[in-house]
C-alpha positions as CSV (number, residue, x, y, z in Angstrom):
1,X,10.0,-38.5,44.1
2,X,10.9,-42.2,44.7
3,X,14.6,-43.2,44.5
4,X,15.6,-45.2,41.6
5,X,19.2,-46.0,42.5
6,X,20.9,-48.1,45.1
7,X,22.4,-44.9,46.5
8,X,19.0,-43.6,47.3
9,X,19.0,-40.8,44.7
10,X,16.2,-40.0,42.2
11,X,16.8,-40.0,38.5
12,X,16.4,-36.2,38.5
13,X,19.0,-35.8,41.3
14,X,21.4,-38.0,39.5
15,X,20.9,-36.1,36.2
16,X,21.2,-32.7,37.7
17,X,24.5,-33.7,39.4
18,X,25.9,-35.2,36.1
19,X,25.0,-31.9,34.4
20,X,26.9,-30.0,37.1
21,X,30.0,-32.2,36.7
22,X,29.9,-31.6,33.0
23,X,29.4,-27.9,33.3
24,X,32.4,-27.8,35.7
25,X,34.4,-29.5,33.0
26,X,35.6,-32.0,35.7
27,X,37.8,-34.9,34.4
28,X,38.3,-36.8,37.5
29,X,36.3,-37.3,40.7
30,X,37.9,-38.2,44.1
31,X,35.6,-40.4,46.2
32,X,36.8,-39.6,49.8
33,X,36.0,-41.2,53.1
34,X,37.5,-41.4,56.5
35,X,39.2,-44.4,58.2
36,X,38.8,-45.1,62.0
37,X,41.8,-42.9,62.7
38,X,40.2,-40.0,60.9
39,X,42.7,-40.1,58.0
40,X,41.1,-39.2,54.7
41,X,41.2,-41.9,52.0
42,X,40.1,-41.7,48.5
43,X,39.8,-43.5,45.1
44,X,39.8,-41.4,41.9
45,X,37.4,-42.2,39.0
46,X,37.3,-40.7,35.6
47,X,34.3,-38.5,34.8
48,X,32.7,-41.2,32.7
49,X,32.2,-43.3,35.8
50,X,30.3,-40.6,37.7
51,X,26.8,-42.0,36.8
52,X,27.7,-45.5,38.0
53,X,29.1,-44.0,41.3
54,X,25.9,-42.0,41.8
55,X,23.6,-44.9,40.8
56,X,25.2,-48.0,42.2
57,X,28.2,-46.8,44.2
58,X,31.9,-47.9,43.6
59,X,33.3,-51.0,45.1
60,X,36.7,-51.1,46.9
61,X,38.7,-53.5,49.1
62,X,38.0,-52.6,52.8
63,X,40.6,-55.0,54.2
64,X,43.5,-52.5,53.3
65,X,42.0,-49.7,55.3
66,X,43.1,-49.3,58.9
67,X,40.3,-50.6,61.3
68,X,37.9,-51.5,58.5
69,X,37.2,-55.2,57.6
70,X,38.9,-58.6,57.6
71,X,40.1,-60.1,54.4
72,X,37.2,-62.6,54.3
73,X,34.6,-59.9,54.2
74,X,36.6,-57.1,52.5
75,X,34.2,-56.0,49.8
76,X,32.9,-52.4,50.5
77,X,30.9,-49.9,48.5
78,X,31.4,-46.1,48.4
79,X,28.2,-44.1,48.0
80,X,28.8,-40.4,47.3
81,X,27.0,-37.8,49.4
82,X,25.8,-35.3,46.8
83,X,25.7,-32.4,49.3
84,X,29.5,-32.7,49.6
85,X,30.4,-32.1,45.9
86,X,33.1,-29.5,45.5
87,X,35.8,-28.7,43.0
88,X,39.4,-29.1,44.2
89,X,40.8,-25.6,44.2
90,X,43.9,-26.5,42.4
91,X,44.7,-28.1,39.0
92,X,46.6,-31.3,38.5
93,X,49.1,-32.1,35.7
94,X,47.9,-30.5,32.5
95,X,45.4,-28.3,34.3
96,X,43.0,-31.2,34.6
97,X,40.0,-30.3,36.9
98,X,39.1,-32.6,39.7
99,X,36.1,-32.7,42.1
100,X,35.4,-34.6,45.2
101,X,32.5,-36.2,47.0
102,X,32.7,-37.4,50.6
103,X,31.2,-40.9,50.7
104,X,29.4,-43.2,53.1
105,X,30.6,-46.8,53.3
106,X,28.2,-49.6,52.7
107,X,28.3,-53.4,52.6
108,X,27.5,-55.2,49.2
109,X,24.1,-56.1,50.6
110,X,23.1,-52.5,50.9
111,X,23.4,-52.0,54.7
112,X,25.7,-49.3,56.2
113,X,29.2,-50.6,57.3
114,X,29.2,-50.5,61.0
115,X,32.9,-49.4,61.0
116,X,32.3,-46.2,59.0
117,X,32.9,-43.2,61.3
118,X,30.5,-41.1,59.4
119,X,27.7,-43.7,60.0
120,X,28.4,-43.6,63.8
121,X,28.0,-39.8,63.9
122,X,24.8,-40.1,61.8
123,X,23.5,-42.6,64.4
124,X,24.2,-40.2,67.3
125,X,22.5,-37.3,65.4
126,X,19.5,-39.5,64.7
127,X,19.1,-40.0,68.4
128,X,19.2,-36.3,68.9
129,X,16.7,-35.7,66.1
130,X,14.3,-38.2,67.8
131,X,14.5,-35.9,70.8
132,X,13.8,-33.0,68.7
133,X,17.3,-31.6,68.6
134,X,19.7,-30.5,65.9
135,X,23.3,-30.8,67.1
136,X,25.7,-28.1,65.9
137,X,29.4,-27.9,66.3
138,X,32.1,-25.2,65.7
139,X,35.6,-26.7,65.8
140,X,38.6,-24.4,66.0
141,X,41.7,-26.1,64.6
142,X,45.3,-25.1,65.2
143,X,48.3,-26.2,63.2
144,X,51.9,-25.5,62.7
145,X,53.7,-24.5,59.4
146,X,57.3,-25.8,59.4
147,X,59.9,-25.5,56.7
148,X,60.8,-28.3,54.3
149,X,64.6,-29.0,54.4
150,X,66.0,-30.9,51.4
151,X,62.5,-31.9,50.5
152,X,61.7,-33.4,53.8
153,X,59.6,-32.1,56.7
154,X,61.4,-30.5,59.5
155,X,60.8,-28.7,62.8
156,X,62.4,-25.5,61.6
157,X,60.0,-22.5,62.3
158,X,58.7,-20.6,59.3
159,X,58.2,-17.6,61.5
160,X,58.7,-16.3,65.0
161,X,55.3,-14.6,65.3
162,X,53.0,-14.6,68.4
163,X,49.3,-14.3,69.0
164,X,47.6,-12.1,66.4
165,X,51.0,-11.0,64.9
166,X,51.3,-9.9,61.3
167,X,54.0,-9.5,58.7
168,X,57.0,-9.2,58.8
169,X,56.8,-11.1,62.1
170,X,54.3,-13.5,60.7
171,X,56.1,-14.6,57.6
172,X,53.4,-17.3,56.7
173,X,50.4,-15.0,56.4
174,X,50.5,-15.4,52.6
175,X,50.3,-19.1,53.0
176,X,47.5,-18.8,55.5
177,X,45.7,-16.4,53.0
178,X,46.1,-19.1,50.2
179,X,44.6,-21.7,52.6
180,X,41.5,-19.4,53.3
181,X,41.0,-18.8,49.5
182,X,41.1,-22.5,48.8
183,X,38.7,-23.3,51.5
184,X,36.4,-20.5,50.4
185,X,36.4,-21.8,46.9
186,X,35.3,-25.2,48.3
187,X,32.3,-23.7,50.1
188,X,33.6,-22.9,53.6
189,X,32.4,-19.7,55.3
190,X,35.7,-18.7,56.9
191,X,35.1,-16.4,59.9
192,X,38.7,-15.6,60.9
193,X,42.4,-16.5,60.5
194,X,45.3,-15.5,62.6
195,X,48.7,-16.4,64.1
196,X,48.5,-18.4,67.3
197,X,50.6,-18.1,70.4
198,X,53.4,-20.4,69.5
199,X,56.1,-19.7,66.8
200,X,54.8,-20.9,63.3
201,X,51.4,-21.8,64.8
202,X,48.2,-20.8,63.1
203,X,44.4,-21.0,63.4
204,X,41.6,-20.6,60.8
205,X,38.0,-20.7,62.0
206,X,35.0,-21.4,59.9
207,X,31.3,-21.0,60.6
208,X,29.6,-23.5,62.8
209,X,26.9,-25.9,61.4
210,X,25.4,-29.3,61.9
211,X,27.9,-31.8,63.2
212,X,28.0,-34.0,60.1
213,X,28.9,-31.1,57.9
214,X,31.5,-29.9,60.4
215,X,33.1,-33.3,60.6
216,X,33.4,-33.3,56.8
217,X,34.8,-29.9,57.0
218,X,37.5,-30.9,59.5
219,X,38.8,-33.7,57.3
220,X,38.6,-31.4,54.3
221,X,40.4,-28.6,56.1
222,X,43.3,-30.9,57.1
223,X,43.6,-32.2,53.5
224,X,43.5,-28.7,51.9
225,X,45.9,-27.1,54.5
226,X,48.5,-29.8,54.0
227,X,48.2,-29.6,50.2
228,X,48.5,-25.7,50.0
229,X,51.3,-25.8,52.5
230,X,53.3,-28.3,50.5
231,X,52.7,-26.3,47.3
232,X,54.4,-23.4,49.1
233,X,57.5,-25.4,50.3
234,X,56.2,-26.1,53.8
235,X,54.8,-28.8,55.8
236,X,51.5,-28.3,57.8
237,X,51.2,-30.5,60.8
238,X,48.1,-31.0,63.1
239,X,50.3,-33.0,65.5
240,X,49.2,-32.1,69.0
241,X,52.6,-31.3,70.4
242,X,55.4,-31.2,67.8
243,X,57.8,-29.1,69.9
244,X,58.6,-29.3,73.6
245,X,58.3,-26.3,75.7
246,X,55.8,-24.3,73.6
247,X,52.0,-24.5,73.2
248,X,50.5,-27.5,71.4
249,X,47.7,-27.5,68.9
250,X,44.1,-27.9,70.0
251,X,40.7,-28.4,68.4
252,X,38.3,-26.5,70.8
253,X,34.9,-27.8,69.9
254,X,31.9,-25.5,70.4
255,X,28.6,-27.4,70.8
256,X,24.9,-26.3,70.8
257,X,21.6,-27.9,70.5
258,X,18.7,-26.3,68.4
259,X,15.0,-27.1,68.6
260,X,12.5,-25.6,66.2
261,X,15.1,-23.2,65.0
262,X,15.9,-21.9,68.6
263,X,19.0,-22.4,70.6
264,X,17.8,-24.3,73.6
265,X,21.0,-23.6,75.6
266,X,19.9,-20.0,76.0
267,X,17.5,-19.0,78.8
268,X,17.3,-15.3,79.2
269,X,15.9,-15.6,82.7
270,X,18.2,-18.2,84.1
271,X,21.4,-17.7,86.0
272,X,24.3,-17.0,83.5
273,X,21.4,-17.2,80.9
274,X,22.1,-21.0,80.6
275,X,19.1,-23.3,80.4
276,X,18.5,-26.4,82.4
277,X,19.2,-28.4,79.1
278,X,22.6,-26.6,78.7
279,X,23.6,-27.6,82.3
280,X,22.5,-31.1,81.9
281,X,24.4,-31.4,78.6
282,X,27.5,-30.1,80.3
283,X,27.0,-32.6,83.2
284,X,26.7,-35.5,80.7
285,X,29.8,-34.6,78.8
286,X,31.8,-34.2,82.1
287,X,30.5,-37.5,83.3
288,X,31.9,-39.3,80.3
289,X,34.9,-37.1,79.4
290,X,37.5,-39.6,80.5
291,X,36.2,-42.1,77.8
292,X,35.8,-39.2,75.3
293,X,39.4,-38.3,75.9
294,X,40.7,-41.6,74.1
295,X,38.7,-40.6,71.0
296,X,39.3,-36.7,71.2
297,X,43.1,-37.3,71.9
298,X,44.0,-40.4,70.0
299,X,47.8,-40.5,70.0
300,X,50.6,-41.0,72.5
301,X,51.7,-37.4,71.5
302,X,48.3,-36.0,72.4
303,X,49.0,-36.2,76.1
304,X,52.2,-34.3,75.8
305,X,49.8,-31.3,75.1
306,X,47.5,-32.1,78.0
307,X,49.8,-30.8,80.7
308,X,49.7,-27.6,82.9
309,X,51.3,-24.5,81.8
310,X,50.5,-24.3,78.0
311,X,46.8,-23.2,78.1
312,X,45.6,-26.8,77.4
313,X,42.9,-28.1,79.8
314,X,43.8,-30.8,82.3
315,X,41.2,-30.5,85.1
316,X,37.7,-31.8,84.7
317,X,35.6,-28.7,85.5
318,X,33.4,-26.1,83.8
319,X,33.0,-22.3,83.9
320,X,31.2,-19.5,82.3
321,X,34.4,-17.7,81.6
322,X,37.5,-19.4,83.0
323,X,39.8,-20.5,80.2
324,X,41.6,-23.0,82.7
325,X,38.4,-25.2,82.8
326,X,37.8,-28.1,80.6
327,X,34.4,-26.9,79.4
328,X,34.0,-23.1,79.0
329,X,30.8,-21.2,78.1
330,X,31.8,-18.3,75.8
331,X,30.3,-14.9,76.6
332,X,27.8,-14.5,73.5
333,X,24.2,-15.5,74.3
334,X,21.0,-15.8,72.3
335,X,21.5,-17.9,69.3
336,X,25.3,-18.0,69.9
337,X,25.1,-19.7,73.3
338,X,27.3,-22.7,73.3
339,X,29.6,-24.9,75.4
340,X,33.2,-25.2,74.4
341,X,35.0,-28.5,75.1
342,X,38.7,-27.5,75.1
343,X,40.5,-30.9,75.3
344,X,40.1,-32.4,71.8
345,X,43.2,-32.0,69.5
346,X,43.2,-31.9,65.6
347,X,44.6,-35.4,65.2
348,X,41.2,-36.8,66.3
349,X,38.7,-38.4,64.1
350,X,35.9,-35.7,64.1
351,X,33.1,-38.0,63.3
352,X,33.7,-40.2,66.3
353,X,34.7,-37.2,68.6
354,X,31.5,-35.3,67.8
355,X,29.4,-38.5,68.2
356,X,30.9,-39.3,71.7
357,X,30.3,-35.7,72.9
358,X,26.8,-35.7,71.7
359,X,25.7,-39.1,73.1
360,X,27.2,-38.1,76.5
361,X,25.4,-34.7,76.4
362,X,22.1,-36.4,75.5
363,X,22.4,-38.8,78.3
364,X,22.9,-35.8,80.7
365,X,19.6,-34.4,79.4
366,X,17.7,-37.6,79.6
367,X,18.8,-38.3,83.1
368,X,18.5,-34.5,84.1
369,X,22.0,-34.6,85.4
370,X,23.5,-31.5,87.2
371,X,27.0,-30.4,86.7
372,X,29.3,-29.6,89.7
373,X,29.8,-26.0,90.8
374,X,31.5,-23.9,88.2
375,X,35.2,-23.3,88.7
376,X,35.7,-19.6,88.5
377,X,39.4,-19.3,89.7
378,X,42.6,-20.2,87.9
379,X,42.7,-24.0,88.4
380,X,46.3,-24.1,87.3
381,X,47.2,-21.9,90.3
382,X,45.3,-24.2,92.8
383,X,47.1,-26.7,95.0
384,X,46.3,-30.3,94.7
385,X,44.5,-30.1,98.2
386,X,42.5,-27.2,96.9
387,X,41.5,-29.1,93.8
388,X,40.5,-32.2,95.9
389,X,38.4,-29.9,98.1
390,X,36.6,-28.5,95.1
391,X,36.2,-32.2,93.8
392,X,38.1,-31.3,90.5
393,X,39.5,-34.5,88.9
394,X,42.0,-34.7,86.2
395,X,41.9,-36.0,82.6
396,X,43.8,-39.3,81.8
397,X,47.6,-38.5,81.6
398,X,48.4,-40.9,78.9
399,X,47.0,-42.9,76.0
400,X,46.7,-46.3,77.6
401,X,45.0,-44.9,80.7
402,X,42.5,-43.0,78.5
403,X,41.9,-46.2,76.5
404,X,41.0,-48.1,79.8
405,X,38.3,-45.4,80.6
406,X,37.0,-45.7,76.9
407,X,36.6,-49.5,76.8
408,X,34.8,-49.2,80.2
409,X,32.3,-46.5,79.0
410,X,29.3,-48.7,78.0
411,X,27.5,-45.5,76.7
412,X,30.1,-44.6,74.1
413,X,31.0,-48.2,73.3
414,X,27.3,-49.1,72.7
415,X,27.2,-46.2,70.2
416,X,30.4,-47.0,68.5
417,X,29.7,-50.8,68.2
418,X,31.9,-53.8,68.8
419,X,33.8,-53.5,65.5
420,X,35.0,-50.0,66.1
421,X,35.6,-50.4,69.8
422,X,37.8,-53.4,69.2
423,X,39.8,-51.5,66.5
424,X,40.3,-48.4,68.7
425,X,41.3,-50.6,71.6
426,X,43.8,-52.6,69.5
427,X,45.3,-49.5,68.0
428,X,45.9,-47.9,71.4
429,X,47.6,-51.1,72.7
430,X,49.8,-51.4,69.7
431,X,50.8,-47.7,69.7
432,X,51.5,-47.7,73.5
433,X,53.6,-50.9,73.3
434,X,55.7,-49.4,70.5
435,X,56.2,-46.2,72.4
436,X,56.9,-48.0,75.7
437,X,59.6,-50.1,74.2
438,X,61.3,-47.5,72.0
439,X,64.5,-45.9,73.6
440,X,63.9,-42.2,73.2
441,X,66.5,-39.3,72.8
442,X,65.6,-38.0,76.2
443,X,66.8,-41.3,77.8
444,X,70.0,-41.2,75.8
445,X,70.6,-37.6,77.0
446,X,69.8,-38.5,80.6
447,X,71.6,-41.8,81.0
448,X,74.2,-42.6,78.4
449,X,77.1,-40.8,79.9
450,X,75.8,-41.0,83.6
451,X,75.9,-44.8,83.8
């Protein structure tokens, strides 16, 4: 049936959606989207405006959004993605029901806004589709639950549990349960939840799916987790390294390509049962991983996690089993064959991160690139000379170095486009300069009485 609206939906699709909203007794709808930093933004509209949103979209001022548009070209339009409709699993004042759509951002002339991270991921996935592939991801997000003190976030641990601990050691499992229930109510298929290695650190894993759906799930996951934690008197943080001396939080990202419903990373007769396509994908990601790092690890703090000794990857390598390698191939095979990039952290913009990983992997396939030999020993225990002999390089050690590799990576920059590249470059330089010129407590402790 031909579309009858500016948003591309048919009259029946719009009518069915409006009936569903009415049946759900929704009074307000949040139109959500992501800025370039991956922060979720929204505008709330009353239910009576739902038809307008689904037919024409809702206009907003893009100049006020980080990394979006200049003041002289600020008009933007939000177009809801019907597939992302979900009831919010909590009620507002007066028990008013709310729902949300995740939106694509368009210009008033009807063309996609080149600064919309969701659009960039769609571009990368279209390239994969033209090659016959569907790109799936399975992100694993870690986070901390800290106490609120006098109404303000703190670094006070809620619990002193460890990996896979349970109550009474894990005194936040009820909160984690509430988060899982909320996510399930919003349509997530949660596979597992557990306490992580560090005190007050947790992980909730949900079923893998196509990369666009998973990027939507990541921004939703962060939003829901922080909301439920706050309702329980706690602060949930996805900051990469909130506490010195213990593990930071990662977002290990499992990736696979399917073709005609089959996982093409699997080859029953190949060494390690990994297809040539899988090895080529790994090679492509490794060849661009320094540029990817700026996107997957976007803050000054991200690089406090990427240091030896805390299970985070540092060395550019791959392995079929070794957890000290940057890319690991987990044991399951068949439809579950996947490669796991272990460097991203949960502060990243998932749309841009998945897009960068995909375009790098596709280049590896197109060019039939081959990865280096797999690293099967503990890389953390190797000497510098041993790593050099094995040709194992290191990830960028700070934000400004990673940013340099990013702006020099023509493949990723061509996908992202000038607008987004300039914004990411500018943000890194501003953040780095602020960090570089700030006097930190460590310096006070080291030098104030010594000199």
